[in-house]
C-alpha positions as protocol buffer text, in pm:
chain_id: "A"
residue {
  index: 1
  type: UNK
  ca { x: -1124 y: -1373 z: -4438 }
}
residue {
  index: 2
  type: UNK
  ca { x: -1314 y: -1180 z: -4176 }
}
residue {
  index: 3
  type: UNK
  ca { x: -1668 y: -1241 z: -4305 }
}
residue {
  index: 4
  type: UNK
  ca { x: -1839 y: -1563 z: -4225 }
}
residue {
  index: 5
  type: UNK
  ca { x: -2041 y: -1546 z: -4544 }
}
residue {
  index: 6
  type: UNK
  ca { x: -1723 y: -1500 z: -4763 }
}
residue {
  index: 7
  type: UNK
  ca { x: -1599 y: -1785 z: -4590 }
}
residue {
  index: 8
  type: UNK
  ca { x: -1892 y: -2007 z: -4635 }
}
residue {
  index: 9
  type: UNK
  ca { x: -1894 y: -1914 z: -5008 }
}
residue {
  index: 10
  type: UNK
  ca { x: -1518 y: -2001 z: -5048 }
}
residue {
  index: 11
  type: UNK
  ca { x: -1555 y: -2332 z: -4869 }
}
residue {
  index: 12
  type: UNK
  ca { x: -1872 y: -2422 z: -5089 }
}
residue {
  index: 13
  type: UNK
  ca { x: -1662 y: -2414 z: -5403 }
}
residue {
  index: 14
  type: UNK
  ca { x: -1422 y: -2651 z: -5277 }
}
residue {
  index: 15
  type: UNK
  ca { x: -1613 y: -2995 z: -5287 }
}
residue {
  index: 16
  type: UNK
  ca { x: -1297 y: -3178 z: -5340 }
}
residue {
  index: 17
  type: UNK
  ca { x: -988 y: -3065 z: -5535 }
}
residue {
  index: 18
  type: UNK
  ca { x: -636 y: -2961 z: -5494 }
}
residue {
  index: 19
  type: UNK
  ca { x: -460 y: -2672 z: -5274 }
}
residue {
  index: 20
  type: UNK
  ca { x: -122 y: -2551 z: -5228 }
}
residue {
  index: 21
  type: UNK
  ca { x: -74 y: -2451 z: -4871 }
}
residue {
  index: 22
  type: UNK
  ca { x: 189 y: -2199 z: -4825 }
}
residue {
  index: 23
  type: UNK
  ca { x: 387 y: -2014 z: -4543 }
}
residue {
  index: 24
  type: UNK
  ca { x: 681 y: -1826 z: -4486 }
}
residue {
  index: 25
  type: UNK
  ca { x: 919 y: -1658 z: -4251 }
}
residue {
  index: 26
  type: UNK
  ca { x: 1028 y: -1305 z: -4192 }
}
residue {
  index: 27
  type: UNK
  ca { x: 1353 y: -1390 z: -4362 }
}
residue {
  index: 28
  type: UNK
  ca { x: 1151 y: -1442 z: -4702 }
}
residue {
  index: 29
  type: UNK
  ca { x: 1201 y: -1849 z: -4673 }
}
residue {
  index: 30
  type: UNK
  ca { x: 900 y: -1969 z: -4833 }
}
residue {
  index: 31
  type: UNK
  ca { x: 736 y: -2316 z: -4799 }
}
residue {
  index: 32
  type: UNK
  ca { x: 466 y: -2476 z: -4988 }
}
residue {
  index: 33
  type: UNK
  ca { x: 326 y: -2797 z: -5078 }
}
residue {
  index: 34
  type: UNK
  ca { x: 34 y: -2944 z: -5296 }
}
residue {
  index: 35
  type: UNK
  ca { x: -258 y: -3074 z: -5043 }
}
residue {
  index: 36
  type: UNK
  ca { x: -576 y: -3253 z: -5130 }
}
residue {
  index: 37
  type: UNK
  ca { x: -671 y: -3345 z: -4783 }
}
residue {
  index: 38
  type: UNK
  ca { x: -824 y: -3008 z: -4695 }
}
residue {
  index: 39
  type: UNK
  ca { x: -1145 y: -2941 z: -4508 }
}
residue {
  index: 40
  type: UNK
  ca { x: -1328 y: -2669 z: -4331 }
}
residue {
  index: 41
  type: UNK
  ca { x: -1359 y: -2729 z: -3956 }
}
residue {
  index: 42
  type: UNK
  ca { x: -1541 y: -2429 z: -3829 }
}
residue {
  index: 43
  type: UNK
  ca { x: -1669 y: -2065 z: -3953 }
}
residue {
  index: 44
  type: UNK
  ca { x: -1667 y: -1911 z: -3615 }
}
residue {
  index: 45
  type: UNK
  ca { x: -1355 y: -1907 z: -3546 }
}
residue {
  index: 46
  type: UNK
  ca { x: -1241 y: -1967 z: -3884 }
}
residue {
  index: 47
  type: UNK
  ca { x: -1049 y: -2310 z: -3911 }
}
residue {
  index: 48
  type: UNK
  ca { x: -961 y: -2555 z: -4143 }
}
residue {
  index: 49
  type: UNK
  ca { x: -775 y: -2883 z: -4148 }
}
residue {
  index: 50
  type: UNK
  ca { x: -506 y: -3020 z: -4380 }
}
residue {
  index: 51
  type: UNK
  ca { x: -293 y: -3356 z: -4346 }
}
residue {
  index: 52
  type: UNK
  ca { x: 59 y: -3379 z: -4421 }
}
residue {
  index: 53
  type: UNK
  ca { x: 261 y: -3711 z: -4397 }
}
residue {
  index: 54
  type: UNK
  ca { x: 549 y: -3735 z: -4158 }
}
residue {
  index: 55
  type: UNK
  ca { x: 785 y: -3762 z: -4453 }
}
residue {
  index: 56
  type: UNK
  ca { x: 674 y: -3445 z: -4616 }
}
residue {
  index: 57
  type: UNK
  ca { x: 953 y: -3210 z: -4651 }
}
residue {
  index: 58
  type: UNK
  ca { x: 752 y: -2887 z: -4530 }
}
residue {
  index: 59
  type: UNK
  ca { x: 609 y: -3071 z: -4212 }
}
residue {
  index: 60
  type: UNK
  ca { x: 868 y: -2873 z: -3995 }
}
residue {
  index: 61
  type: UNK
  ca { x: 751 y: -2533 z: -4139 }
}
residue {
  index: 62
  type: UNK
  ca { x: 400 y: -2598 z: -4075 }
}
residue {
  index: 63
  type: UNK
  ca { x: 448 y: -2700 z: -3720 }
}
residue {
  index: 64
  type: UNK
  ca { x: 576 y: -2378 z: -3607 }
}
residue {
  index: 65
  type: UNK
  ca { x: 317 y: -2116 z: -3538 }
}
residue {
  index: 66
  type: UNK
  ca { x: 316 y: -1897 z: -3838 }
}
residue {
  index: 67
  type: UNK
  ca { x: 36 y: -1773 z: -4073 }
}
residue {
  index: 68
  type: UNK
  ca { x: -55 y: -1992 z: -4368 }
}
residue {
  index: 69
  type: UNK
  ca { x: -229 y: -1928 z: -4726 }
}
residue {
  index: 70
  type: UNK
  ca { x: -458 y: -2177 z: -4881 }
}
residue {
  index: 71
  type: UNK
  ca { x: -436 y: -2158 z: -5257 }
}
residue {
  index: 72
  type: UNK
  ca { x: -757 y: -2329 z: -5394 }
}
residue {
  index: 73
  type: UNK
  ca { x: -639 y: -2442 z: -5752 }
}
residue {
  index: 74
  type: UNK
  ca { x: -829 y: -2454 z: -6081 }
}
residue {
  index: 75
  type: UNK
  ca { x: -790 y: -2709 z: -6351 }
}
residue {
  index: 76
  type: UNK
  ca { x: -577 y: -2452 z: -6533 }
}
residue {
  index: 77
  type: UNK
  ca { x: -313 y: -2475 z: -6252 }
}
residue {
  index: 78
  type: UNK
  ca { x: -245 y: -2836 z: -6284 }
}
residue {
  index: 79
  type: UNK
  ca { x: 146 y: -2747 z: -6370 }
}
residue {
  index: 80
  type: UNK
  ca { x: 167 y: -2552 z: -6044 }
}
residue {
  index: 81
  type: UNK
  ca { x: -6 y: -2850 z: -5843 }
}
residue {
  index: 82
  type: UNK
  ca { x: 265 y: -3077 z: -5997 }
}
residue {
  index: 83
  type: UNK
  ca { x: 549 y: -2838 z: -5929 }
}
residue {
  index: 84
  type: UNK
  ca { x: 483 y: -2814 z: -5567 }
}
residue {
  index: 85
  type: UNK
  ca { x: 422 y: -3184 z: -5515 }
}
residue {
  index: 86
  type: UNK
  ca { x: 761 y: -3227 z: -5668 }
}
residue {
  index: 87
  type: UNK
  ca { x: 1130 y: -3148 z: -5576 }
}
residue {
  index: 88
  type: UNK
  ca { x: 1163 y: -2931 z: -5277 }
}
residue {
  index: 89
  type: UNK
  ca { x: 1456 y: -2726 z: -5398 }
}
residue {
  index: 90
  type: UNK
  ca { x: 1298 y: -2605 z: -5723 }
}
residue {
  index: 91
  type: UNK
  ca { x: 937 y: -2541 z: -5620 }
}
residue {
  index: 92
  type: UNK
  ca { x: 959 y: -2149 z: -5638 }
}
residue {
  index: 93
  type: UNK
  ca { x: 1178 y: -2134 z: -5949 }
}
residue {
  index: 94
  type: UNK
  ca { x: 989 y: -1953 z: -6226 }
}
residue {
  index: 95
  type: UNK
  ca { x: 670 y: -1931 z: -6028 }
}
residue {
  index: 96
  type: UNK
  ca { x: 482 y: -1608 z: -6017 }
}
residue {
  index: 97
  type: UNK
  ca { x: 331 y: -1506 z: -5677 }
}
residue {
  index: 98
  type: UNK
  ca { x: 236 y: -1229 z: -5463 }
}
residue {
  index: 99
  type: UNK
  ca { x: 283 y: -1152 z: -5097 }
}
residue {
  index: 100
  type: UNK
  ca { x: -54 y: -1125 z: -4872 }
}
residue {
  index: 101
  type: UNK
  ca { x: -79 y: -892 z: -4588 }
}
residue {
  index: 102
  type: UNK
  ca { x: 18 y: -1178 z: -4349 }
}
residue {
  index: 103
  type: UNK
  ca { x: 373 y: -1171 z: -4529 }
}
residue {
  index: 104
  type: UNK
  ca { x: 299 y: -1531 z: -4684 }
}
residue {
  index: 105
  type: UNK
  ca { x: 303 y: -1603 z: -5082 }
}
residue {
  index: 106
  type: UNK
  ca { x: -15 y: -1670 z: -5266 }
}
residue {
  index: 107
  type: UNK
  ca { x: -90 y: -1750 z: -5627 }
}
């Protein structure tokens, strides 16, 4: 998001809640996990923080420098949140998503 006002608006909608952070590679390997430890750090430059435990299966994919997408979920997306909090192997099965300009999936 390039516009600071838009970013401010988005962050203001997220008082506390659940996100799915996604990333991927050029080989169409997609990673994602449910995260509720998410906060804005800076508008200029745009920065945010999320925390993963050392045992999180996605940690390695997020440590490499690659684009990520933050999917702020609504109450109606609770099933999606639960799916991405569960079994790593089946997270993407049967899930509808799109690919953003940064080549990373989003919901």
